[in-house]
N, C-alpha and C positions, 0 to 999 in steps of 0.2 A: 649726304646730309641735305635737309630741306633748304631750298633756295639755290642749290647748285647741283649740276649733274657731273661735276668733276669728281675724280677719286680723291678722297681725303679722309682723315681720321675724324672721329666725332669729338671735336674740341672747339676752341674759340678761334681757330684760324678762319672760319667762315666770316666774311666781311659783313654781310648783311646781318642785322640783329635778329637772333633766334632765341626764343624762349622755349624751354623744354618742360613738359609735365610728365613725370614718371607714373607708372601704373599704380604705385603705392598711393600717390596723391589722389588718383581716381578712386581707388578702393576705399581709402579712409574717409573720403568725402561723405559717404552715405547717400549720395544722390542716385536716383534710379535712371536718370538720363544724363548723357554726356554734356549737354549744353549748360546744365546747372553748374557743373564743375568748372568748365572753361570760362563761364561768365564771371567767375570770381577774380579773374585776372584783368588788370586794367586795360590791356590792349583791346579787349572785347567789350562790346556794348550789347546788352540784352535786346534782341530784335523780336524774333518769334520764339517764345519759350513757353513753358508750362503755365506761366503766370502773366504773360504779356500777349496782347492781341487775342482776347478771349471771346470776342463777338464776331469772329469771321475767320476765313482762311481754312486751309486743310489740316491745320495742326502740325505743320512742318516746323521742326525745331532746328534753327539755323545758327550759323556763326556770323558775327558782324564785327569786323575789325575796324577800330577807329570811328565807329558810328557812321560810316559811309553807306550803309545799307548792305544787307546780306548778299545781294547780287554782285557786289564788288569784292567779295572774299571768296577765294577758291578753296574748296575742301578736297583733300586728297586722301587716299588710303594706299599706303606703301608707295607713295610718289605718283600714283595714277588717279585719274578722275574716277568718281564713284557714282553709284546709282542716283540719277536725278529723281527728285520726288514728284515733280510736276513740270508744266510747260515753262516755268521760270528758270528751270535748270538747277534750282537750289537742291543741295543735299540735305536730307533729313538726318540730323545727327543721331536720332533714336534708332535708325536702321543700321548703324555701325555697331558691331558686337563688342561692347565694352569689356567683356570677359577675355577677349583676345588681344586687347590693346596693350602693347609693351610700353609705349610712350607717345606723347603728342608733341610735335614740334611746330611752333608758331613763328612765322616770319612776317614782319611788318615792312611796309613799303612795296612799291611796284615790283612784281615778279613775273610779268608777262613774257619777258625774254626767255625765261627758263621754262615756264609752264603754259604759256598761251593766254587766251582771253580770260577775263574775270578777276585776275589777280592784281587789281588796282590797289586795294588796301593791303594786300598780302595774301598769304596762304596758310592754311591749317592742315598739317599732314599727320595722319594717324598711322603709326608704325605698329604692325601686328607681330605677335609671337610667331616664330617660324620653326622652332625646334623644341616645342613643349613635349615633355615625356612624363606620363603619370596620369593621375586622376585627381580632380578637384571639384568639390561640391560646396556651394555657398547658398545660404538662405538669409534673407534680409527682410526686416519689417521696420516701418517708420511711420510717424504721424507728426502733425504740427504741434506747436506748443499749446494749442487750444483743444487738442484731442480729436481733431478731424483730419481730413485729407490723408487717410491711411494708405500706405503703399506696401506692396509685397513683391519680392523679387527672388527668383530661383535661378541659379546658374550651374551648369554642368560642363566641365572641360575635361576632355580625354585626349591624350596624345601618346603616340607610339613611334619608336624608331625601328627601322628594319634591322634584321640580325647582322647584316654586313655593315651597318652604319651609313649606308648610302642614301637613305631616304627617311622621311618623316610624314606622318599623317596626323592631323589634329581635327577634332570635332568639338564644336561648342553649341550648346542648346540653352535657351533662356526663356523664362516667362516672367512678365511684369504686369502688375495691376495697380492702378491708383484711383482712389475715390475722389469725387469732386468736392470743392469748397465753393459756396455761393457768396456773391458779393454782399448779400444781406446778412451773412454771418459775421461781418466785421464792421465796426463803427465807421472806419475811414472810407468804406466803399458802398455802404448801403443806401446813401443818398447822393444823387448827382449834384455836382457843384460846378459853378461857372464863374470864371474870373471876369469881373467887370472892368470898365475902363480905368478905374482907380486901383486896380490890382487886388481888390478884395474878393474873397470867395463868397458867393451867395448860393442859396439853394436853387436848384433848377429842376425842371421836369418837362414833360411833354404835354402839349395841348390836345393830343389824341387820347381821349378818356373813355373808360368803360361807360356803357349806357348810350353813347352816341352824342354827337354835337352837330348842330346846324349853324354854320357861320353866318352871321348877319352883319352887314356893314353899318357904319355909323349913320349913313344916309337913310338906310331902310329900317333902322331900329324903331322909329316912331310908328311904323306901319304894323308892327307885330302886336297882336292883342293877347291879353291874358298873362303876359310876362313883362315885367318892367325891365327894359334894356337900357334905360336912360341913366341908371345909377343915381337917381334923384336923391336918395337918402345917403349917398356917399359910403355905402357899406363896402363897396369894392375899392381897394387901394389903387387899382389900375383901371383899365378900360374893360367894359363889358364886350365880349367878343362873339356872343351868340347865345343860342339856347341849348342847354344840356338837358338830359332826361335821366331822372332817378328811378326809384322803385315804382313799379306799376305805370311807367311812362310819364310820371309827373314832370312837367317842364319847369326849368329854373334858369335864371340868367347865369351865364358862364363867366366867372371871374378868374382869369388866367393866373394871377399871382398867387391866389390861395387855393386853387382847385386843380393845379397841374398834377400830372401823373408821375409817380416815381417808377421809372422803367428799369432801374439798376438792380433791384434786390434779387430778382430771379436769375440774373446772369451768373455765369461761372466766374469765380475769381481764380480757381485752379481747375483746369479742365480734366475730366476723367480720361483715363488712358489704359489701354490693354494691348499687350504686345506678345507675339510669339516669334522666336528667332531660331534658325538653324544655320550654322556656318561650318564649312570645312575648308581646310587649307592643306596643301601637301607639296612635297618636292622630292625628286629622285635624281641621283647622279647616274646618268647613262654611261658616261665615261669620266675620266679625271678632269676633263675640260668642258663637259657639256652637262647641264642640269635642266631637267624639265620641272615646271611648277604649275600649279593650278589653285584657284580660289573659287569658292561658291558661297554666296550669301543669300539667304531668303528671310524676309521679314513680313509678317502679317500684323497690321496695326489697326486698331479701332480707337477712334476718339470722337468727340462731339463738341459742339458749342451750342449755347442756348441763349435766347434773347427774350425780351418781354413779349407778351402776346401780340399777335398781328395788329398793327396800327395802320389802317389804310383809309382811303376815301372810297366807300362803296360806290360802285358805278354800274348803272344799267347798260346793257349792250347798246352801242351806237351813240352813247351820250358822252359829254365831256367829263373828265375826271371829277368825281364827287357828286355827280348828278344821278339821282335815282328816281324812277317812275313808280308811283304807288297807286294802285287802283282803289278808289273809294276809301281813302284813308280816314274820312270822317264818319264812316258807318261800318267799317269792317269789324266784325265781332272778335277778330283775332287781336285787335288792339284794345288795351285797357281803356276804361271810360275817360280817364284824365287825358290820354293821348288823343282819343277821338274828339274830345272837346277842344283840344288845342288846334287840331287841323280844321275843325268846323269853324272856329272863331277866325281862322286865318285862311279860309278857303279862297278868298279873292287874291291873296298873295301867292298861294301855291297852285291854284287851279283857276287861272285868270280867264280861260275860255269856257269854263264850266262844263267840261266833258267828262268829269269823273276821274281824270288822270292827274294826280298831284305831282307836279314837277318840283322836287326838293333838291336845291343846289347847295354846294359847299358843305356836303356832309363828311363826317369823319367818325371813326369809331375804333375803340380798342376792344378787340374780340377776346376778352378774358376767358370766355366759355370754351375757346379752342385749346386753352392751355398755352404754355410757352412755345414760341417757335423753336424747333429743335432741328439741327442739322447733324446727322451722323455720317462719319467718313470712314470707309473701310479701304485700306490700301494694301495691296500685295505687290511686293517688289523683290526682284532678284538680280544678282550680278554674277556673271561667269567670266573668269579671266583664265587664260592658259597661255603658256609661253615657254621659250627656251632662253637660257643664258649661259654664259661660259667665259673662258679665257682664251686670249690669242697672244702669241709672241711675235713681235716685230723686231728682229734683232735682239738687243738686250732689254727692250721695253716690253712690259706686260700690259695688255689691254683687256678690258672687260666689255662684253657685248650683251645685248638683251633685245629680244623680239617677242611681241605678245599680240594677242587678239582679245577683245573684250566685248561682251554683249550684255546690255542692261535693259530691263523693262520694268515699268511701274504701271499698275492698273488701279485706278481709284474710282470708288463708287460713292456718290453723294446722295443721301436721302433726306428730304426736307418735309417736315410736318407742320401743321398749324397755319396753313395758308388759305386765303380766301379766293374762291372761284368767282370770276366775273359772270359767267353764264349761269351758274347756280343762283347767284344773287338776283339776276334778272328774272329767272323762273320763280324763285321763292317770293319775290315782292309782288308779282303779278297774280294776285289771288282773286277768286270770285266765290260766291255763295252757291253751294250745292246741297240741297236739302237743309238749308239754314245753317250750314257749317262751311267755314272757309276751306277752299281747296285751290290747288294750282290750276290756272287756266290751261296750261300745257303740261301734261303729265309725262315729262321726260326725266330720265336719270333718277327716278324714284323721288320726284319733287315733293318738297314739304313746304307749306306756306310759312313765311318767316316774318318776324317783327324785329327790326334792328334798333328800335328806340326804347330804351329802358334798361336799367341795370339787372332786372330779373325777368325780362320778357323773352329772352332767347333760350329756349329749352334745349336739353341735351340732344333731342331729335333734330331740332333745327340746326344746331351747331354741327352735328355729324353730317348733315346734308350740305352745308355751306363750305365746310373745310375740306381740303384735298391734300394729298401727299404727292410730291413730285421728286424728280431726281435727274441725275445725269451720270454718265461714265466717261472717264478719260483714260487714254492709253498713251504712254510715252515710251519711245524706243531710242536707244543709242547703240551704235556700232562703232567700234574704235580699234585701230591697230597702230603699232608703232615699232620702231627699231632704233637703237642707239649704240654708240661705241665711245668708250672713254679710256683714257690712259695718258702716258707721258710721251711727248714727241721726241725730245732730246734733252740733254743736260746742259745747263749753264753753270758758271762758277757759283752762282747763288742758289742753284738747285734745279730740279727738273721743270721743264715747261709742260704743263698739263693741258689737255684739250678734251672736248667732248663734242660729238656731232650726232645728228639723228634726224628722223622724219616721223611724222604722225599723220594719220587720216582719221576723220571722224564724221559720222552722219547722225543727225538727230531728226526725229519726226514725231508728230503727235496726231491724235484723233480725239475729238470730243463729240459725244452723242447725247443730246438731251432727250428726255422722255416725251411722250406725246402731249401730256398736259402742259409741260413747260414750253415746248416749241409751238403750241397752238396759240399762244398769247392770251390764255384764259386767266392767268394769275393777275389779280388786281394790283399786286405790288410790283409787277414788272412793266416798265415803260416800253422795253424792247424785248421781244421774245427771242431766245437763243435759237440758233440753227446748228445743223451738223457743220463741223469745222475741222480742218486739217491743215498741216503745213510741214515743211521740212527744210533743212539746209545741209550742205556739206562743206568741209574744210580740209585743205591739205597744207601741211606746214613743214618747213625745213628750219633747223636750228643748229647753232654752233656756240661753243663756250671755250674760254681759255684762261689760263693763269700763268703769268710770267714773273718769276722772282728776279728782282733787279740787283739788289745789294744784300749783303749779309755780313754780320760780325765786324761792323765798323763802329767807330765812336758815334754814339747817339743813333745808330742804325743797327740794331740787332738783326732786323729783317725788313725788307721793303719789297712789296710785290704789287702788281696790278692785275685786275681781273676784268674780263669783258664777256659779253654775250650778245647774240643777235638772233632774231627769229623772224622769218618771213611767213605770213599766213595768207593763204588764198581762199577766200570765202565765196560761196555761190550767191550770197546775198549782198555783200559789200565789196568794195575794192580790195585789192591786195594791200596789206598793211605790214609795216615793219616795226618791231619793238627792239629795244636794246638796253644794255646797262653797262656802266663803267665804274669800277670800284678801285679804291686804294687801301692797302693794308700796310701800316708803318708800325713795326714793333720797335719802340725806342730802347727799352730795357726789358728785363724779365718781368717787370711788374707794371710797365706802362705801355699801352698800345693805342694808337690813333687809327681810326678806320672810318670810311665813308664813301659816298659815291652818288652818281646820278643815274636815273633810269627813265625810260619811256614805257608806259604801260597802256593797255587798251582794254576795253570791254565791248565785244560785239553784241548787238541786240539779240536777245533770246527769242525763242519761238513765241512766247506770249506777247512780247513787244512788237513782233513782226506781224502776227496773224490773229491776235485776239479779236473776237467779234465786237462790234459796237455795243456799248452798254450805257444805260443812263444811270447816273449816280447823283448823290446829293452831298454837298459840302457846305460848311457854314462857319459862323463866327459870332461875334457880339454885335448886335445892332446898335450903332452909335446913337440912335434916337431913343433907345430904351431909357426909361427914367433912372434905372440903376447904373447906367453909364455916365450919368451927370454930364450931358452934352454942354459944350461951351455955347456962347451966344452965336458964334459963327456956325457951329455945327447945327444948332437949332434952326437957323435960317436955311441951311441946306436941307434939313429934314422937311421943312415947310415946302421948299421948292420941289421936293420929291413926292409930295402928296400927303404928308402927315398934317391933319388939321391943327392949326395953331392953338386952338382951344384945348386939344387933348395932349399937347406936349408935356404939361406938368405931371400927367399921370400915364403917359404913353407906355404901353406894353406891346411887344411885337406879336405877330400872329402865332399860330400853333407851332410853327417851326421857323428857325432863322437860317438863312443860307440861300443857296442858289443851285439850280440843276446843272449837272455837268455831263457831257457826252465824251466817252473815252473808248479807245479801241486800238487795235494794232495798226502799224504803218509799215508796209514792206519796203518803203524808201528810206528807212532809218539808216544812219551811218554809225560808225563806232564812236565810243567815248575815248578820249585820250587823257592821260595824266602824266605829268612830269614830277618825279620824286627826287628829293635831295635828302640824304641821310648822313649825319656825321656824329661821331661819338668817341669818347675816351674811356678806356678800360684800365682800372688800377687793380692789380692782383697782388695780394699780400698773404704770406703764410701766417703772419701774426694774427690777421683778422680771420683767417680760415675761409676766405671767400674772395669776392671781387667787388669793387666799387665802380659803378658805371655812371658817367655823365654824358648825356646825349642831347643834341639839338636836332629836331626832326621837322621836316616839312612834308607830310604825307601827300601823295599825289592827288588824291581826290579833291582836295581843296583848290588845286590849280588845274582841274580837269575841264574837259568840254563834254557836254552831253551829246545825245544823238543828233541834235539839231545844230550843233556847233557853238552853242552858247556856253559861256563860262559858268561853272557851277561850284557850289560849296556844299558842305554837309547840311542836312535838313535840321539838325538840332545840335546843341552843344553837349558834349559828354566829356568824361575824363580823357585827357589827351586828345582833344578834338582835332579832326582833320582840317587842314587848311589854315592852321594857326601855328606860329612858331612856338616850339615847346622846349623847355629845358628840364631834363630829368636827372634825378639823383637816386640811385638805388644801391642797396647793400644786400648781396645774395650770399648766404653761407655755403660752405663746401658741402657736397661737390658742386662745382660752379655751374653745372648744367641744370641744377634743380633749384627752383625758387623757394623762398620761405612761404609760409601760409598766407601772408598778406600780399604776395606778389610784388610788383614794382610800384613804388610810390613816386609820382611825378608831380612837380610843381610847375604850373603854367602861368 
C-alpha cells in the first residue's frame, strides 16, 4: 500500500492518511488528462495544468499536494519513480497511460523515509492493471460549454493470459487531441487587470505598443518640437511618457493610461495538446516462487504556448538597450513624410554632432507584424522497467522480495518564432540611397531596409527579414535499480512483527543544447545568451521499516501498534541525509480509530537548481507612487526622495513596465530542504452510515521546512488545506471506504 513497504492488506490499517481514486472515477470524469481528475480533490492544488501557466513552461502537467509546489510531491507508478519530464525531475501526468490505471493512491504528509527525496508534501501513486484479459476500445469527444476547446481521445487496451495461466501481457495505445481556447474568448480574461493598493482591480496594459515609442523624460520634453509633450491641455489623465508613431509615421504624445496595449487576448487560456502513447506491461511465473515482470511506456507529446507579439527595445549592435542608430532619418525616402519632418525638426536632439547618424534612445516597439510569439514543444519520453520478484520462507514466516532495473529518457525540442534579431535590426536601419532608392549599406543575410516607426510602415518583407526562429533541445536520463525484502520477523501475543528492508541506486543527468542563433546572443529579448549545459548526480540509499503490534483485544484497546521507518541517502551533491517516521495506530473499538505520527522529510536539489545557466528575468508589482495606488503622505515623500518630481505626483503613471530585473541560475552548493510533519486523526466507521467519518488535525511538513539555504519557509500561496497552518478536517466518505464521493473531502480551516 502507498506510504509503506510492509506487507499488509488494502484497508485502513495504514496509519498515514491515504486517499484512493478508482479507475471508474477517472473514466467517468470525462477528462483527457489525469491532472484534471486529481485536481478535483482538495489535497491537490492546480499547479501546471491545461489551464494554468499558459504563457511559459514545457506544458508539464504536474501534481501539487497542499500547494507546496509540484517539486515537493513525489509521483510514482506501481510504487516506483516514473519518467522525469525535464531537468526539474517533475513527472508529466499526461505521460502516464490512464487507460492502464487501476487506481490512484494519494498519501499526504512527509514520506521520504519510505520513498526518498521529494515526498515532502506526500506522494501520488498510480497503480496499473496487471492481469487484464480481453479487448477494450473507447472513443471520447468533449468541448467547453461555449462550444470551443474541442477534445478527442481514442484508447485501445488488449490483454492476454498464457494458456498455462502463468503469465500475462497487456498493450495499451492512445491518441489525444485538444484545441486551444484564447484568453480573448472569455470576458474574464480578455483584458489584463491589476490590483491597486486599495484592493481594486483596474485595467492594465503594456507600454510597449505597436508603431513604436521613443521615451522622453520630463526634463527633455520641452526640447521636442512638433509634438506637445507637456500635456498643456490636460487631455492625458496621467503623464506624457514619450512620442508614439501612428499610421504613416505620424508622431503623437504617448499617454500611458489611455493608450496602453492589451497583451492578453492572443494568449492561450487552454493550451492545444496532441499526444500519442504506446504502453506494454507483462509478467511471467518462471517457477512457483519467482516471477519476472517488465513495463515499457512511450509517449510523444506536442503542445505550445503563445504570447503577445514581440515587445522589445530595438537595439543596434554595440549600443545600450533601446538605442538605435539611423542614417539620414530626416531625408531617407523609406520614411513617410510625417516621420522625416519629425526627425528634421528634432535633428539637434537626435543628431547633435550633425554627422547624419541619428542616435535614438529609449526606443520600444510591439512588433505585431511578426504575429504572436509562439513556442512549440515536442517531447519524446520512454520508460523501461524490468525485474524479478518472488517469495522466500524463513522458518514459518513468508517473505516477499523484489529486484528491478529502470531506464528513463526524455527528449524535448523547443521551437520559438516571432523574435527580433539584434544584428538584422542593425543592418536594416543602416540604409543608404542607391539609384535614388533606399538600400542596406551592408548587404548581408539578404538585408532589407526597415522602418520601425509607424503602425503601417513595417512591410511583410521587412518583418520577414527582422524576425527569426530559434530553439533548443534538452535530454534527460535516469538510471535506477533497487531491491527490497518484506515479511514478518516473528509473532508477538498481539500479532506478527512486520519488517521491510532494501536499497536503491539512482543516477540522473541532463544535456541542454541551444541553437546557433540563440547561443550567439543575437536575440534582442535575451539579456544573457544560453550556452551548452550539462550536469549529473548519483545517490545510494538504504532503508528499513517495521510495525510492532503492542496490545490487542483489551478494554478500550482493540488494537495498538507502532510503526517506524528510516532511510539513509548518500548523494554525490550533498551530504549524507537521514529521514525517518514514527507512527501510532490505536483502534479503540470496531468503529473508532486514532492514528498519527511524526516524520522527517527532505528534498534534495534537482538538476535544474544545481546546474541551470544564469538567466536574466523580470519581476514586478504595483508601483506605490502610481496615482491609482493612492499613496499616503509618507509614501509620497518617499516617492519624491526616489526621484519622482513633486509636481507630477498627482498624475504620476509608472514607465512602460513596473518591476525590476532579476538574475537567477543554478547553484551546485545547494543543500537539501528539510520538513518535519505531524499528522493526527480520528476515524469513525459505522455500518449505519455506510462509510466512515474522519476528523483530522494536520501540520504538513512544508510549512515548517527549511529551503536549500537553511531558511525557514512556508507555502507561496494559500489554498484549501494550506501547508504550514493547523487544519481541522471533517469528512464523510460513503462505502466502500477506500473510495471518496464526488466532492472529495471537505475541510474547514
